[in-house]
C-alpha positions in Angstrom: 10.1 -16.5 -6.9 10.5 -12.5 -6.3 8.4 -11.9 -2.7 7.1 -8.6 -2.0 6.7 -8.9 1.8 5.2 -6.2 3.0 4.7 -5.0 7.6 2.9 -2.2 8.4 4.3 1.0 11.1 3.7 1.2 15.0 0.6 2.2 15.7 -1.6 2.5 18.4 0.5 3.7 19.5 3.1 1.9 21.0 6.7 2.8 19.4 7.2 -0.2 17.1 5.8 -3.4 15.3 7.0 -6.3 16.2 6.0 -7.0 12.0 8.3 -4.0 11.0 11.4 -5.5 13.7 10.4 -9.4 12.5 10.2 -8.9 8.4 14.1 -6.8 9.0 15.2 -9.6 10.1 14.6 -11.4 7.0 17.2 -11.8 4.2 16.5 -10.8 0.3 17.5 -13.5 0.1 15.2 -15.9 2.3 15.4 -19.9 0.8 15.9 -18.7 -2.9 14.0 -15.9 -2.9 14.4 -12.5 -3.5 11.9 -10.7 -1.4 11.4 -7.3 -1.6 10.7 -5.8 1.6 8.2 -2.1 1.5 6.9 -0.6 4.8 2.7 0.0 4.9 1.4 2.5 6.5 -1.3 1.7 9.1 -4.0 4.3 7.3 -6.6 2.4 5.6 -7.1 3.4 2.2 -3.1 4.5 1.8 -1.9 0.7 2.7 -4.0 -1.1 0.2 -2.6 1.7 -2.6 0.9 1.7 -1.4 0.9 -2.7 -1.8 -0.9 -2.0 -5.3 1.1 0.4 -6.3 4.7 -1.7 -5.2 2.9 -4.2 -7.1 2.7 -2.5 -10.3 6.1 -1.6 -9.6 8.2 -4.7 -8.6 5.9 -8.0 -10.2 6.2 -10.7 -7.4 5.5 -13.6 -7.2 3.9 -14.1 -3.9 2.7 -11.1 -1.6 3.7 -11.7 2.3 1.9 -9.7 4.3 2.4 -9.3 7.7 1.2 -6.8 10.5 1.1 -7.2 14.5 -2.1 -8.9 17.0 -2.0 -8.1 20.5 -3.4 -10.0 22.4 -3.0 -13.7 20.2 -0.9 -16.3 21.6 0.6 -18.0 18.7 1.5 -16.3 14.6 -1.4 -16.8 13.2 -1.9 -17.6 9.3 -5.7 -16.1 8.2 -8.0 -18.0 6.3 -10.0 -14.7 4.6 -10.2 -10.8 4.9 -13.9 -9.5 4.6 -15.1 -6.7 2.3 -15.8 -4.6 5.5 -14.4 -2.0 8.1 -15.2 -1.9 11.4 -12.5 0.2 13.5 -12.2 -0.6 17.3 -9.1 2.7 18.0 -8.5 5.7 14.6 -5.6 4.6 12.5 -2.5 6.5 12.1 -4.2 9.4 9.9 -7.5 9.4 12.6 -9.4 7.3 10.3 -12.6 4.6 12.4 -14.9 3.4 9.7 -17.4 1.4 11.3 -19.6 -1.0 9.8 -18.2 0.8 5.7 -17.9 -1.5 3.3 -14.6 -1.6 1.7 -15.5 -2.4 -1.7 -19.5 -1.8 -3.0 -20.3 -4.7 -5.6 -17.3 -6.7 -4.4 -17.4 -10.0 -3.0 -18.3 -10.5 1.1 -14.4 -11.7 1.8 -11.8 -13.4 -0.3 -9.8 -16.4 0.6 -5.6 -16.2 1.3 -4.3 -18.0 -1.8 -1.3 -19.2 -0.5 -0.9 -22.8 1.0 -1.6 -22.4 4.7 -2.0 -25.0 6.0 1.4 -26.1 5.3 2.8 -22.9 6.1 1.5 -23.0 9.7 2.5 -27.0 10.1 6.0 -26.3 8.9 5.9 -23.3 11.0 5.3 -26.0 14.1 7.7 -28.2 13.4 10.0 -25.6 13.8 8.8 -25.0 17.3 6.7 -22.1 16.7 3.4 -21.9 17.6 0.6 -21.4 14.7 -2.9 -22.1 14.4 -4.2 -20.9 11.4 -7.4 -17.5 12.0 -10.1 -17.6 10.3 -11.0 -14.0 11.3 -8.3 -10.8 10.3 -10.7 -8.3 12.8 -11.8 -5.1 10.8 -8.9 -3.6 10.9 -6.1 -1.8 8.7 -4.8 -5.2 8.5 -8.1 -6.7 6.7 -8.7 -4.1 4.8 -4.8 -4.2 3.8 -5.3 -8.3 2.9 -8.5 -7.9 0.8 -8.1 -4.9 -1.1 -4.7 -6.6 -2.4 -6.3 -9.3 -3.2 -9.9 -7.6 -4.6 -6.5 -6.2 -6.9 -5.8 -9.3 -8.0 -7.9 -10.9 -8.6 -10.1 -8.2 -11.0 -6.6 -7.8 -12.6 -6.3 -11.7 -13.4 -3.3 -11.6 -11.9 -0.3 -14.8 -11.9 0.0 -13.7 -8.2 -0.8 -15.4 -4.6 -1.2 -13.7 -1.4 -1.7 -14.1 2.0 -1.6 -12.9 6.1 0.0 -13.7 8.9 -0.7 -11.6 12.3 2.5 -12.2 14.6 2.2 -12.0 18.6 3.4 -9.2 21.8 6.7 -8.4 20.8 8.0 -10.3 25.0 8.4 -5.5 25.3 4.6 -4.5 24.1 3.2 -7.0 26.3 5.3 -5.8 29.4 3.1 -2.6 29.0 -0.3 -3.6 28.7 -2.3 -3.9 32.0 -3.4 -6.6 32.2 -1.0 -10.0 30.9 -1.1 -10.0 27.3 1.1 -13.5 25.4 4.1 -12.6 23.5 6.4 -14.2 21.4 9.8 -12.8 20.4 11.1 -11.2 17.1 13.4 -14.2 16.7 10.4 -16.8 16.8 8.4 -14.2 14.7 10.7 -13.6 12.3 12.3 -17.6 11.7 7.6 -17.8 11.6 7.4 -15.7 8.7 11.3 -17.1 7.3 9.9 -20.6 8.3 6.2 -19.6 5.8 8.3 -17.7 2.3 10.9 -21.2 2.4 6.4 -23.4 2.1 5.7 -20.4 -0.2 9.0 -21.3 -1.6 8.9 -24.7 -1.8 5.5 -25.0 -3.7 6.1 -23.1 -6.8 
């Protein structure tokens, strides 16, 4: 299996992104898969363009997108992306769409095509908290998940794709004005590698 594994760069004033850090720990041959890593700009339209270009050049069997969700206490395997952008903060190029469709004349939502229940069960079996999430938000993470699934659907590609959110790293949580949950980069990486193993085993 060839896997395109993506992670966002830092955003929202943070100097690091735990998604990028955790992905950096994943071996290039994790669980027997050929893993192609890609850093994605935290920018609404450009994030999708970046990953779509990589799909065209790498021709992966699956795409696993990783992002940060500060405030969440568990690895969140996303079920669905919705056709709306509505940002509470600006992206890294200053864009802040409010109640805007991602794609005109397109479905209201796309569901992950990953085996999300099996992934969550496998991550929990490794001793890492994990849940199925029914909202990827309305920021760049949701835009990327929706945009990639839309491209795959429109092109009728035999590619599975989905998104996983991970919590703040401890050092990020420590900088927040109110107490926030966190997860070590090592545990986040273990969850990602478990998701890859589960995905590879479902081939």
